[in-house]
N, C-alpha and C positions, 0 to 999 in steps of 0.2 A: 163327541161328534158335533153337538150343537154349537160349541164354541168355534170349531173349525169352519162350519158353515157360515157363521157370523163373519169371520175374518175374510173368508172367500167373497162374500156379499160386498162387504166394505171395500175390499180390494178391486172388484169389478166396477164398483160405483166411481171409485177414485180414478181408475184408468179411463173410464169413459168421460168423466169430467175433464181430465187433462187433455184428452184427445179432442174433445169438442172445443176447448178453449184454445188449444193451439191451432186448430183448423180455422177458427174465427180470426185469430191473429194473422194467419197467412192470407186470409181472404180480404184483409183491410186494404183500402186504396193506398197505393204507394206515391200519389201525386205531391204530397207534402214533403216527401223525403228525397226528391230528385235534386241532383246538384244545381240544376238551373234555378230552381225555386229558392234554394239556400243563397246562391250567389246574387240573385236579384233583390233579396231582402237585406243583404248586407249593405250598410252605407260605404260610399266611396271615401277612402282615406285622404284627407287633405294634404297637400304637399306644395312647396314653393321652391323654385330654382332662382339663383341670382348670378349676374355676371356684371362687373364694372367695366365701362367703356374705356378706362385708363387704370393702369396700376400704379402710376406716379403722376402727381399733379402738384402745382404751386398752391400755396395757401389761398383759400377762397376762390380757387378756379372751379368752375362748374364742370361736373361729369355726370354721367347717368349710371344707374344701377337699373338693369332690365331682367326680366325673367318670365317664367311661366307659373300660373296657379292652376293646380288641379284640384277638383273638389271644393272649390271656393266659388261662390256665387258672383256673377258678373255685377260690377258696381261697388263691391266690397273694396274698402280703402286698405292698402298694405302700408306698413310704416317702416321707415329705415330705423334700425337700432344700432347703437355704437357701444362697444365694450369700453367701459371707463372703470379701471381698476379691476374689480372682481364682479361688477353688476352690468347688466345690459340696460342702457337708457335709451328711451324713444326719442328720436329726433323730430322736429316739426316738418320734416320731408315725407309727404304722403303721395299716393296715387291710387286711382281706382282700377280694379280689374276690368279689362274690356271684355266683350262678348265671346272672344276667342280665347280667353283665359290668359292673356298677356298683360303685362305692366310694365312701366318705364318711369323711374323717379328721378328728378333733377336733385343733385346733392352738391352743397359747398362745405368743405371742412376747413377749419383754421388750426386745429390741433396738429402741430408738426410731429413727424414720426410715422410709424406704422399704425394705421388705424384698422381695427376689426370692425367690420360691418356685417349686419345681416338684415333680412327683410322679415317682418312678422305680421301676423294677423291672428288674433286670439292666442291660442297655445301652439299654433303652427308657425315654424320658423324655417328659414332657408339655411343652407351651409354658409360658413363664414366666408366673406370676401375681404382680402386685405388690400387696402390702398395707402400708399406711402405719400404724406404730404412733405413738401420741401419748404 
């Protein structure tokens, strides 16, 4: 009988501890777990769009690549990149992002044929734009 009394006492203490612990967990403030707080803490993902003013140009004829920059600070310079073989090479054509998140870069190309271009800043790059040079 003594052993049964000990098991019962231990069981009652364990149940009361569990009940008290779970009650405290349910009483904890939920402010940190609301979706609005989670979304506000997450940084905006940077992205770039790009569109060429012409799809076909003569060699060394100027055209523009314009687009929008989201999640990129105004004043940050975006750079035109050209695919040369298997590598992307940065060209000396750059433009700053304005306060509305837009940019426009003047470009001149001499490499005849289809040129694959994109805009980049850091690790963020735009989709590829193709311009044919005659």
